[in-house]
C-alpha positions, 0 to 999 in steps of 0.5 A, a space after each residue: 500499499 502506497 503512503 498517503 498525502 492528505 490535501 484539506 482546507 484548513 478552514 472551517 466551512 472550506 472558504 477563503 483560506 489555507 490548504 494544505 497538503 500533509 503525508 500521511 506521517 505528519 509532514 506538512 509537505 505544501 501551503 497554498 491559499 485557495 478561495 474555496 477548498 476545491 481549489 487545493 486539489 488543482 493547486 496541491 497537485 490533488 487533479 492528475 497532471 496538476 502542479 508537477 513542482 509539488 509532485 517532486 518535493 512529494 516524491 523527495 518524501 516518498 521515493 517509492 510512490 504515493 497516493 494523494 486523498 483530497 479531505 472536505 473540510 466537512 471530514 477533517 475533524 472525523 477523517 482517521 487517516 488525517 487525524 493520524 497525520 495531526 498526531 504525528 505533526 504535532 508529535 514533531 513540533 514537540 520534538 523540534 520544540 525540545 531541540 531547541 
């Protein structure tokens, strides 16, 4: 099974604001300001053929391949995979804080 990269809006309701591409290990691989969450699909490379530049970064993180998954704003808090990635992201932040 390939690793996942989740793309989601960080705005309640998916309106104007920041969207992220987060690896399942919690690493934030990209972000983009979108006027609506649906634009995140193209802006962060979920849509086939979009943003080859983003995929260079994604492939550096997951050289053995990955799958892109768009998570609608309405599912961000309940999506099991994204919730696990958030927890790992939190742990990364705590480790970074301890090291500073």
